N, C-alpha and C positions, 0 to 999 in steps of 0.2 A: 504491498499499498503506500501510497507516494506519501512524503512527509506533509503534514498540513501546513499551508502559508502563513507565515505570521501576519497576524493582524498589526498594522500599524496604529499607534495611539492616534485618539480624535483630539486634536488641540483644545476645543472649546471645553472637551467634558473633564479630560485631567487639569485645564487651567482653573476651572471651577473648583477643583480639589484642591488648588495649591492657594487659594485667593487668600487675601487677610482675614476675611469674615469666615472662611472654613478652617483656617488655623486656629482660629480663637476658639470655634465649636470642638475642635478637636483636641483642645487643652484641656476643656471643660470636660469632656470625656474620659479622656486621660485619667483625670482627677478623680475623677467620678468610678473607674476603674481601679483606682487603689495605686496608680504609676504614679513614681516620685516625680516631682515638679522642680526640676534645676533651671535657676537664674543663670546663664552664660555669657559672657561677652562673643561678640563676632569675633572670629578669629580662634575660637575652641575648637579642638575635633568632632565636631557634633556627630560624626559617623559614628564613634564611640557610643555616644550617648542615644541613639537610635538604633546600634546592636544591642543595646543592654535595657532597651525599655523605658528609658528615661527621658520624658518629654522636657525638651529645652524653652526657655522663653528667652528672647533676645531683647534686652531695652534699646539698645541702637536702632534695631527695625522698628519697635514699638515707636521711637521717637520720631524716626524719620515719616512714617505712617501718619502718626499724629500731625505733624508737621505740613505733610502733604495734601491733608484732607481738611484742614484748618482747626484742628481740634486739639492742639495742643496747649493752649492759654492755660486752663484750669490746672496742668501740670507745670506750668511757668510760674502759676501764681503760688503754689503749694511751696514750690523752692524758696521763691522770693520772700514770704512769711517765715521762712525758716532761717532766713539772713544770707541766703546765695544770690548774689548780683549776676549780672549779665557779662561780667567777665570770666565767670565759670561757663565751660563748654555747655552748648544747649543741649546735646546730647543727657549729659550727665544733670542737667537740671531737670530736663522733661522724666529720664528715665526715674530717677529720683523720686519725683511728682508720683509718677506711674504707681511707684513703689508704696509710697507714704499713704496715697489714697485708696490701694488695691483696685485701683480703676486702670483700664486703657480706652483706646478709642472706641472698642466695640461692646464696653461693660466690665463688668467686675472681674477680679484675677482672684482665682483661689492661691491661698497661702502657699508659698513655695516650699520645698524639703531642702533644698542644699543649692549653694551658690559656687560657683566656677569662675575664675577670671585667668588672663594672662598676667604678667607684671611689665611687659615692653612694648607692646603693640601700639597701645595707648599711655600716653604719661600719666593718666588720670584714672587706670583702671584700678590700682592699688586700693586709692584714696576711695574711688566710688564704692567699691565690694565691701571697703572696711563700713564705710556705713549702712551697707545693705546687712552685714554682719550684725552690727551693733543695735539696728532696729529691728530685725527678725529673730535674732540669739539663733541661729540655724549655721551647721558645718559649712566651713568656706574652704575652697580649696585654691591657692594661687598656684599656677601652672607657670614656673620659671622658664624664661626665655631670655638669656644675658644679652645684651646689646654687642652688636658685633657688624664687622664691616666686611665679613666671609662667611657668608649662612651656607655656601656649599662647603665648607670643611668638614670632612667626615665625623670629627670629634664632637663636634657642634651638633649635627644632625641626632647622631649617639644619643647625645645629653639629653636630647628634646625627645628623642624616644623612651628615654627612662621616665622621662615626665609624664607621657600618656600613659604609661604603666602603672605611674604613683596615681595618677588621675582615676584609673580603674579601680586601684586599690581603695580609694576613699569612697567611689561610690558604692562599694560593696561593704565598705565598713559601716557606712552611713544609710542603707536603704536596704530592702529586699532584693534589690537587681544582683544578678551574676552574669559573670561575664562568659562569652560562649564565642569560640574562635571562629567556626564556623558563619555565625551572624554576622561577626567585624568582616570576614570576607567578602560576605553577600552585601554589607553596607558599602565597602569600599568599589566593588564594582559598579553598583547604582550611581556613587558618586563619580566616578570615573567616568562613565558614559553621560552625567550631566554634563561634567567639565568639558569632554571631548566636543559634545556637540555646542555649548557655549563657544570655545574656541571656534569654531566652524561659523558660527553665526558672525563672531569679529570679521573674520576673513572675508565672509561675504559684502562684508562694508566697503572692500576695494575697487568694487563693482562701481562704475559710473552710469547712471547714478544710482549711490547707496539706496536700498529700499527701507533703510533702517532710522526711526529716529530715537535719538538720545533719550527723550523724554520717556517716550514707552519703554525703552529697555530699564530707565531707571526703576521701573514697576516691575520688568521680568526678572531683574535679577534677584529679586527678594528670593526665592527657592534655594538660588546658590549660597544664600545668607545661612536660612533656616531649616531647610528641609534634605540637607546632603545625607545621603545614606538609604532615603525613601526611593524605591520604584517610581512612585508618580514623578519626582524629580528628573529623572533619566527620561521617562517618557513626554514629559513637558517639554525639554530642550531639544530632544528629537524631532517633536512634532513642530515646533517652533521654526528650527531649520528649516526644514521642507514647506512651511508657509513661507519664509522670506526667499528661499529658492524659487518657489513659483512666482513671489513680487517680482524677483528680478525679472523673470519671462515677458511680465506686462507691463515692465518698464514703472513700477510704482516707485515712486518715492515721497519722502514727507514734505516738500518744498513744493507748496500748490501750483508756482509757476514754473516747476523745471529747477532743478539744481545747479548752481551758478558758481558757487563758493564751496570748498571743501574744507572744514575746521576741524582744529582739535580743541576739547576742552581738559582743562586740568584743573581736577579737584573733585569734591563731593559735590551733587546736584545742589542747587538750592531748592531745597524741598518747600518753603513756604511759597516760592514763586516760580514754579516749574514752567509758568508761561514765559518766560525769559527764553527758553527755549524754543518755545513754538513761534516767538517773534522773531527771533533768526531765521526760522525756515521760512516765515512769509516772507522775509526779504532775500529768499532764495540760498541761505547759507544754510550747510547741514554738516553738523558734527559726526566725523565718521572714525574717529578714534578719541579713546580716553585713558589714561592709566587706571583710572577706577575701575572702569567694564574689564578692560583687556589683561590687566596687572594685578589687581587686588582680589580677583574671584577664579574660582575653577581650578583646572589642575597646573599648579604652579612649580613643575618640575621640569628636571631639564629635558625629558623627552615628553613632557605635555600629555603624558598619562599617568594613571595609578596603578600599582600593582597589588592585585588581590591576594595574590600569594606570599607577598611578605606585608600585609597589612601596615605594621608598626613603622617600618622604617620608610614606606613611602607615603604615609602621612606627616612624619616628621619631616622628609625634607618638603613636600607640600607647605607646610603651614610655617616654619620656617624662614620661607622664603618671601618675605614682606619687603616693601620698598624702604623702610626706615631701617631695613639692614644693610641698604645699596648706599655707595657713597654719590655723590653729585655726578661725577664722572661717567659710574654705572648708568644712572638714571636718565643722563644726556642720551646716552647709547640709543636707548629705549625710543626716543623723543627725533633722532637722528633718523632712524630706521621708520619709525611710523610716517614721518612727513615724505619719504621717499615712497616707501611702499602705498601709501595712500594717496600721494598726488595732492599735499595741504597747501590750503592757500593762506590760512591765517590760523593764529593761535590765540585761545582766552583763557585767560589764568583768572581762577575764582581764589581771592586771598582769603581764606577764611579764618576770621578771628575765634572761631570755637576749636577747630583740629588743627592745633600747631604740629603736629606730625606730618598731616597733609600740606601744611604751608612753607614750614621751614625747607629752605633752600630753592624755594620759588624764584627769586632775585637770580639767584646764581645759573638759576638754567634758563634763564630769558636772556641773561647775560649770553650763555654759551650759543644758544637757539640765532641769536643776534648775529655771533661773530661768523656763522655758517651761513646762514639763509637769509636772504632779504623780504620776510614775510612781516607782515602787520600782526602786531600783539596787542591786545586789548585787556588790561587788568581790571578785574571787580573785586572790590570789598565788600565786605558782609558775614553773613552767619549761616550756617547750613539748615537751621531748624528754626530759629527764632529770628521774626520780621522785624524786630524793633530797630528802626535806623536805617532800614533799607525803602529806598524811594524810587518806587517801579516809573514814575516820570523820569530822573534823574536814568535809571538804566535805560529807558528807549531812547533817550536822547544819544548816550553814548552809543548806544547800538548802531544807530543812525548813522553817526558820524564815521564807525568802524566800518558799516558796509559800504560810505561814500568812498572810503579810502580802498577798501577791495574793488569797488567798481570802475576807480580809475585806475589801477591797476591792470586790471580786466583789458580798459580800452587801450592801453599804452600796447599791452601785448599782442591786441589785434590790430594797431595800428605798425606794427613793425613791418 
């Protein structure tokens, strides 16, 4: 008998399973079923948690979603009432406000059982999770990842691999969950497929015109943060890749009057004013590459794949490869390659007063880009999640001026 042909995942169906609202309902169901709830920072190996039936909550994602749908205000107010000014990262303030009120944008949050964070991906994670530990009086594990400028060093990867094993011991010591090697291998396999198709989606953006909107990607990236290890995440990115391939054949672009300019965005999206991206697109400017989408998530290994046969080593290689473990010169190499591969016309830098890690070195990167490429550069200043002080009118005016420069450059090129 012929082998039954595999049915490809349906994008709309799997997308509904991974929506923010669906994830919220899954969290409630997990608590009702007696599964441990863990408040984890983005960048923790959540493949391990899914393999151990631990349901993770990611405050950074909740903060971004709250800001994106205009529901972050009460959480900022709670943090302000407790003495936190807007000089503190907005993710931290919003995340703590969510924890202190036991609410998120979709409703009440069940009391968590465990807390896990790293100590170096974000400069505030240690303090942030210390506040959570003090408030909830629950077990907290700090995954050690010392600062380095050579994350590829085998001894460094081995050290972090041991930290993953210690994280498993912590979960077993403080919950009913037990580790199973086979389940971890399955979780890594699904994570690998999700990351693989995400990378292929990024490569599709080299096409002229690119069929993909950065604003849409800002939402589509969420399962890479929250659902790695789940089959649904792998199915989602496979189906999404197929959809974007079809869009290329149809000549679809997010730019209403056609793609005229191809840009890089450097930084986290401005969640409270995602219409900034739409305004660029209305002017014919399409973002085709960002470090946030291309370098911060997915299979960040040398081969671009994860190896389920050696799950600890492959996860350690992936999770230690973060941008703040790279020198400015190394970061510039990514920009250098992207400018050539994606045929970039201009660069937009978001100088984010919240996320110092994402903003440190931007000035040096701008200098290096200007030394090699004669392309216009626009620098925005603001906050990723807190709209206070952000002027939409000023943003439009600055974008208009930037587009005029791009238009003038294109006019000169045509006149040659």
